[in-house]
C-alpha positions as CSV (number, residue, x, y, z in Angstrom):
1,M,-11.1,-7.8,-87.7
2,A,-10.1,-6.7,-84.2
3,K,-13.0,-7.0,-81.7
4,N,-11.7,-4.2,-79.4
5,I,-10.5,-1.0,-81.0
6,W,-9.5,2.1,-79.0
7,K,-9.8,5.3,-81.0
8,I,-6.9,7.7,-80.0
9,W,-6.7,11.4,-80.2
10,L,-3.2,12.9,-80.2
11,R,-2.7,15.9,-77.9
12,Q,0.4,18.0,-77.9
13,N,2.6,17.4,-74.8
14,F,3.3,20.6,-73.0
15,M,5.2,18.9,-70.2
16,T,8.4,18.5,-72.3
17,R,9.2,21.9,-73.5
18,E,12.6,20.8,-74.9
19,V,10.7,18.7,-77.5
20,E,8.3,20.6,-79.7
21,N,6.7,17.8,-81.7
22,D,5.8,15.2,-79.2
23,Y,2.2,14.1,-78.3
24,T,0.3,12.1,-75.8
25,G,-2.5,9.8,-76.6
26,E,-6.0,10.3,-75.3
27,V,-8.6,7.5,-75.6
28,S,-11.8,8.9,-77.2
29,T,-14.5,8.1,-74.7
30,V,-17.3,8.1,-77.1
31,G,-19.4,5.8,-75.0
32,Q,-20.4,6.3,-71.4
33,T,-19.2,5.0,-68.0
34,I,-21.3,2.0,-67.1
35,R,-22.5,1.6,-63.5
36,N,-24.2,-1.1,-61.6
37,E,-27.5,-0.2,-63.1
38,D,-26.1,-0.7,-66.6
39,I,-24.4,-3.9,-65.7
40,A,-27.6,-5.3,-64.3
41,A,-29.5,-4.3,-67.4
42,L,-26.9,-6.1,-69.6
43,I,-27.1,-9.2,-67.5
44,V,-30.9,-9.2,-67.9
45,K,-30.5,-8.6,-71.6
46,G,-28.4,-11.8,-71.7
47,R,-31.6,-13.6,-70.7
48,S,-30.7,-14.2,-67.1
49,E,-33.4,-15.8,-65.0
50,L,-32.8,-13.3,-62.3
51,R,-34.8,-10.1,-62.1
52,Y,-33.1,-6.7,-62.7
53,E,-33.8,-5.6,-59.1
54,T,-32.3,-8.8,-57.7
55,I,-29.1,-8.4,-59.9
56,L,-28.7,-4.8,-59.0
57,A,-29.1,-5.5,-55.3
58,I,-26.4,-8.2,-55.5
59,L,-24.0,-5.9,-57.3
60,N,-24.6,-3.1,-54.7
61,E,-24.1,-5.6,-51.9
62,R,-20.9,-6.8,-53.6
63,D,-19.6,-3.2,-53.7
64,G,-20.2,-2.9,-50.0
65,I,-18.4,-6.1,-49.2
66,V,-15.4,-5.0,-51.4
67,L,-15.3,-1.6,-49.7
68,D,-15.4,-3.0,-46.2
69,T,-12.8,-5.6,-47.0
70,V,-10.3,-3.1,-48.4
71,L,-10.9,-0.6,-45.7
72,G,-10.4,-3.4,-43.2
73,G,-6.9,-3.9,-44.6
74,S,-7.4,-7.0,-46.8
75,S,-7.1,-7.5,-50.5
76,V,-9.8,-8.3,-53.0
77,Q,-9.3,-10.4,-56.1
78,D,-11.9,-10.8,-58.8
79,G,-11.7,-11.7,-62.5
80,V,-10.6,-8.2,-63.6
81,V,-8.4,-6.6,-61.0
82,H,-6.6,-7.2,-57.7
83,I,-7.2,-4.4,-55.2
84,A,-4.7,-4.2,-52.3
85,P,-4.3,-1.8,-49.4
86,S,-1.0,0.2,-49.5
87,V,0.6,3.2,-48.0
88,Q,1.8,6.5,-49.5
89,G,4.7,8.3,-47.9
90,L,8.0,7.6,-46.2
91,W,9.2,7.2,-42.6
92,V,12.6,8.5,-41.6
93,G,14.5,6.1,-39.5
94,S,12.5,3.7,-37.4
95,E,10.1,6.1,-35.8
96,R,6.7,4.5,-35.2
97,T,4.5,7.5,-35.3
98,V,2.2,8.4,-38.3
99,D,2.1,11.9,-39.6
100,P,-1.2,12.2,-41.6
101,D,0.3,14.9,-43.8
102,K,3.2,12.6,-44.8
103,Q,1.8,9.0,-44.7
104,K,-1.6,8.1,-46.0
105,P,-3.6,4.9,-46.5
106,Y,-4.0,4.2,-50.2
107,V,-5.0,1.3,-52.5
108,S,-3.2,-0.2,-55.5
109,V,-5.2,-1.8,-58.4
110,T,-3.5,-4.4,-60.5
111,P,-5.0,-6.0,-63.6
112,T,-5.5,-9.7,-63.6
113,N,-3.9,-12.0,-66.2
114,A,-7.3,-12.1,-68.0
115,L,-7.3,-8.3,-68.3
116,R,-3.6,-8.1,-69.3
117,D,-4.2,-10.8,-72.0
118,G,-7.2,-8.8,-73.2
119,L,-5.2,-5.6,-73.4
120,S,-2.7,-7.4,-75.7
121,D,-5.5,-7.9,-78.2
122,V,-6.6,-4.2,-78.1
123,H,-5.9,-2.4,-81.4
124,M,-5.5,1.4,-81.5
125,E,-6.7,3.6,-84.2
126,I,-5.3,7.2,-84.4
127,L,-8.0,9.7,-85.2
128,G,-5.5,12.6,-85.6
129,V,-4.4,15.6,-83.6
130,K,-7.2,16.8,-81.3
131,D,-8.4,20.4,-81.8
132,S,-6.3,22.7,-79.6
133,G,-9.4,23.9,-77.9
134,A,-10.0,24.4,-74.2
135,Y,-9.2,21.3,-72.0
136,I,-8.0,20.2,-68.6
137,G,-5.0,17.9,-69.1
138,L,-3.8,17.2,-65.6
139,V,-4.7,18.0,-62.0
140,T,-1.8,17.8,-59.4
141,D,-2.1,17.8,-55.7
142,A,0.8,20.1,-54.7
143,A,1.3,18.6,-51.3
144,T,1.4,14.9,-52.2
145,K,2.4,15.3,-55.9
146,S,-0.5,12.9,-56.7
147,V,-1.9,13.0,-60.2
148,D,-4.2,10.0,-59.9
149,G,-7.3,12.1,-58.9
150,H,-6.7,12.2,-55.1
151,I,-6.7,15.7,-53.7
152,T,-6.3,17.3,-50.3
153,P,-9.1,19.5,-48.9
154,N,-7.8,23.0,-48.1
155,G,-4.7,22.1,-50.1
156,I,-3.1,23.6,-53.2
157,I,-3.9,22.0,-56.5
158,V,-2.5,22.8,-59.9
159,I,-4.7,22.5,-63.0
160,T,-2.9,22.5,-66.4
161,G,-4.3,22.4,-69.9
162,D,-5.2,25.1,-72.3
163,K,-7.6,28.1,-72.4
164,L,-8.3,27.8,-68.7
165,R,-7.9,31.4,-67.6
166,I,-11.0,32.6,-65.7
167,A,-12.1,35.7,-67.5
168,P,-13.6,38.1,-66.9
169,D,-12.9,37.9,-63.2
170,D,-15.9,39.9,-62.0
171,D,-18.6,37.5,-63.2
172,P,-19.8,35.3,-60.3
173,E,-21.1,32.6,-62.7
174,L,-17.5,32.0,-63.8
175,G,-14.9,30.2,-61.9
176,I,-13.6,26.7,-60.8
177,F,-16.2,24.3,-59.3
178,F,-16.2,20.9,-57.6
179,V,-19.4,19.1,-58.4
180,D,-20.4,16.2,-56.1
181,E,-22.2,13.1,-57.0
182,N,-25.6,14.7,-56.3
183,G,-24.9,17.7,-58.5
184,G,-24.0,20.1,-55.7
185,K,-21.4,22.7,-56.6
186,T,-18.6,24.1,-54.4
187,Q,-16.7,27.1,-55.9
188,V,-13.0,27.8,-55.5
189,T,-12.6,31.2,-53.8
190,Q,-8.8,31.5,-53.8
191,I,-6.9,31.5,-57.2
192,S,-3.2,32.4,-56.9
193,Q,-2.4,31.8,-60.6
194,N,-4.8,32.4,-63.4
195,D,-3.1,31.7,-66.7
196,P,-4.4,30.2,-69.9
197,K,-2.4,27.0,-69.4
198,K,-2.2,26.8,-65.7
199,L,-4.4,27.5,-62.7
200,T,-3.1,27.3,-59.1
201,V,-5.9,27.3,-56.6
202,L,-6.7,26.4,-53.0
203,A,-9.1,23.5,-52.9
204,P,-12.2,24.1,-50.8
205,N,-12.7,22.2,-47.5
206,L,-14.6,19.4,-49.3
207,P,-16.1,16.4,-47.4
208,A,-15.0,12.9,-48.4
209,G,-16.5,11.9,-51.7
210,T,-16.0,11.9,-55.5
211,Y,-16.1,15.1,-57.5
212,T,-16.1,16.4,-61.0
213,L,-13.9,19.4,-61.7
214,Q,-15.4,22.1,-63.9
215,V,-13.7,25.3,-65.1
216,V,-16.3,27.9,-66.4
217,T,-14.9,30.8,-68.3
218,R,-15.5,33.1,-71.3
219,F,-11.7,33.2,-72.1
220,T,-10.6,32.0,-75.5
221,S,-7.4,33.8,-76.6
222,G,-5.7,37.2,-75.9
223,N,-8.3,39.7,-75.0
224,T,-11.1,37.9,-76.8
225,L,-14.0,36.7,-74.8
226,L,-16.8,34.3,-75.8
227,N,-20.3,35.6,-75.8
228,L,-21.4,32.8,-73.5
229,P,-19.5,30.9,-70.7
230,R,-17.8,27.6,-71.7
231,T,-17.6,24.8,-69.2
232,I,-14.4,22.7,-69.3
233,V,-14.7,19.3,-67.6
234,Y,-11.8,17.2,-66.3
235,D,-12.2,13.6,-67.5
236,L,-10.8,12.0,-64.3
237,P,-13.0,12.1,-61.2
238,L,-11.3,13.7,-58.2
239,I,-11.4,11.9,-54.9
240,V,-11.4,13.3,-51.3
241,E,-10.8,10.6,-48.7
């Protein structure tokens, strides 16, 4: 029996309108994202002689070294991924100036041979077609066309999915929110497109950090409203650099 099984939901693909019966796969994240605290606990559970606090301190120190190394322009290679500095954007001709709106520092993450070999042994189990309820499928930074979670403060972002329309529009508890790592919420104040499958908004002037996108609405279909607000959370964290 396979050791690693990914359970896959099928979700209708709205990006290819010429094909009516195609689907994308979504890994069912039944578990939770593990962090350094969880890794330290797992190491201790494996009967390591090191104390939990010592392991956690080493992991956090390692994060700092990796961060400083990559920001310093060097690559990092560990047993799982290779992290390398790179650049997004193009230069026209041989001009030597940098336009921050066109060229941006970035990183590329490449799996190691060990991870690629491991992926070849992953088996996928199809759970079926996911309920066509409310969801956020994709967030696109309109300026950079990025869909990897990086967004531009004070820039236009496009949110696609289903049942996203903010309704009613006179309830201050409803709207689009960026939630920082400490739970602080910043609400979007400018929405130029408010449709069930697409929201086009102006991102707030967010400081650098990692955010969770939430859409809070009572919309469900047509003119029908839910009795209580529903919070729709985007699975991918959004990053402001």
